[in-house]
C-alpha positions, 0 to 999 in steps of 0.5 A, a space after each residue: 203273654 208277652 213274657 211267655 211268648 218271648 222265650 218258648 223255648 225256655 218256657 215250654 210249659 207256657 206254650 199250651 197256655 199261650 195258645 189258649 189264653 185270651 186278653 180279658 178286660 174287666 167290666 169296670 175298665 172296659 167302660 172308659 175304652 172304645 166300643 170296639 175294644 169292649 166288644 173284642 176284649 170286654 168280660 161281657 163279650 167273652 163266652 165262659 167269663 161269667 159275671 164277675 167284675 175282674 176287680 178283685 185285686 183292685 179291691 185289695 189295693 184300695 184297702 192297702 192304700 189306707 196304710 199310705 199315711 203311716 207307712 210313708 214315714 216308716 223304715 222298709 222293715 216296718 213298712 213290710 211289717 205293717 202291710 203284711 199284717 194288713 194283708 193277712 187281716 184282708 184275707 181273714 175278713 174274706 174268709 170270715 164273710 165268705 158264707 154271707 158274701 156267697 149267699 148274697 152274690 147268689 141272690 143278686 145274680 138270680 135278681 139280676 138274671 130275671 130283671 135282664 131278661 124281662 128287659 130283653 123282652 121289652 127291647 125286642 117288643 120295642 124293636 119288633 124283632 124276634 128273640 131268636 135273632 139276638 145271637 145273630 145280632 151279637 155275631 154281627 156286632 162282633 164282626 163289626 168291632 173286629 174291623 172297626 178303625 174309626 178314622 177314615 170314611 170310605 166312598 161306600 154309602 153303607 160304610 159311611 152309614 155304619 161309620 156314623 152310627 158307631 161314632 154317634 153311639 161311641 159319643 153318647 157312651 162317653 157322655 153317659 161315663 162323664 155324667 157318672 164320673 166325678 174327676 175333672 181330669 178324666 172328663 177333660 180327656 173324654 171331652 176332647 175325644 168326643 170333639 174329635 168324634 164330632 168333627 168326624 161325624 161332620 165329615 161323614 155327613 158331608 160325604 153322606 150327602 155327596 153320595 145320597 143328595 136326596 136324603 137330608 141329614 144333620 150332624 145334631 140328628 146323628 148325635 141324637 141317634 136319628 138316622 134317616 136310613 132306619 125305617 120305623 116299620 117292624 120287621 121280622 129280622 134284625 135287618 131294619 134295626 140300627 147299629 146302635 140298637 143292635 149293640 144295645 140289645 146285644 149287650 144285654 143279651 151277653 150280659 144275660 148269658 154271663 149271669 147264667 154262666 155265674 150261677 153254677 159257679 157260685 153254686 159250686 163255690 157254696 158246695 166246696 165251702 160247705 164240704 170243707 167246713 163239714 170235714 173240718 167240724 168232724 176233725 174238730 169234734 174228734 180232737 175236742 172229745 179226745 180226753 187222753 191228754 187232758 189228765 196231764 194238765 188238769 190232774 192235781 198233783 198237790 196231794 194233801 195240799 190241794 186247795 180249792 183253786 186246783 182243778 181235778 179231771 173228774 170235776 170237768 163236764 164233757 163240754 168243759 173238757 172239750 173247751 179245755 182241750 181248745 184252749 190247749 190247741 190255741 196255746 199250742 198254736 200260739 206257741 208255734 207261731 211265737 217260735 
């Protein structure tokens, strides 16, 4: 986007795309970002993004990284040749397992859709809210994320409460990522960020106690997600639900929406796959059963000196002639590639 915006006069074809494009953060990379960045740029929160991981290029790069131990000692030409062969093999492997991959992905998407739908029903029953208010929760979280800066505490009591809830949720999320992560350096960086946010929580608790001296609150309670201003009574709207709980159920809702968008895309890909190979099969049948050129290769020209190794066209069955034609096609393709 930055490259296209630097010279719109030189690249007029990018002007329309520049207005329509949106920054997109893949699902896996988003987990290491702040919660506001995940909401504003994350894939699950983008309408029409479906449920893809967005890591297709990283998968190919991960495969190519296996060549580093052998290509580091090669010349530049040999290295390019080896990597080219690796990329071609990767593409061939994807095509070979495409049918199985699409079927497996569609089955997994269907299962996840049902599981997330059940989880949303249970979460709504736990929070005593109606499912109809979930789009409202999503819009509220998106608005808070776009206006969130995560640094200063205002003198407004409502702003302080929202800030404490968001900081608590951010710390809990980093701790979850640290438990899933096995790299010490990454955990050290996350632990440093948590220490800064915990210090901000302490400052926010002091500010809250000054604005509401009748309410007792500690930083430990905030870190555990216990907020005294959130009532336990059931209400008909989402106004009695904490921001952290709204964020959790909003994530579940947007994930369900992305899974619903993924299913028709997978159906379309499977239909295109079947149509493509159906057309290729009909073309292959026409080629395989065309025997007009087989006589040039299989009619014996030895005359009386014909031996038992000679093959005559009339001795081949239809399946044999089709197989012979296929071998000739492979030979022609191999000759073209060699030249």
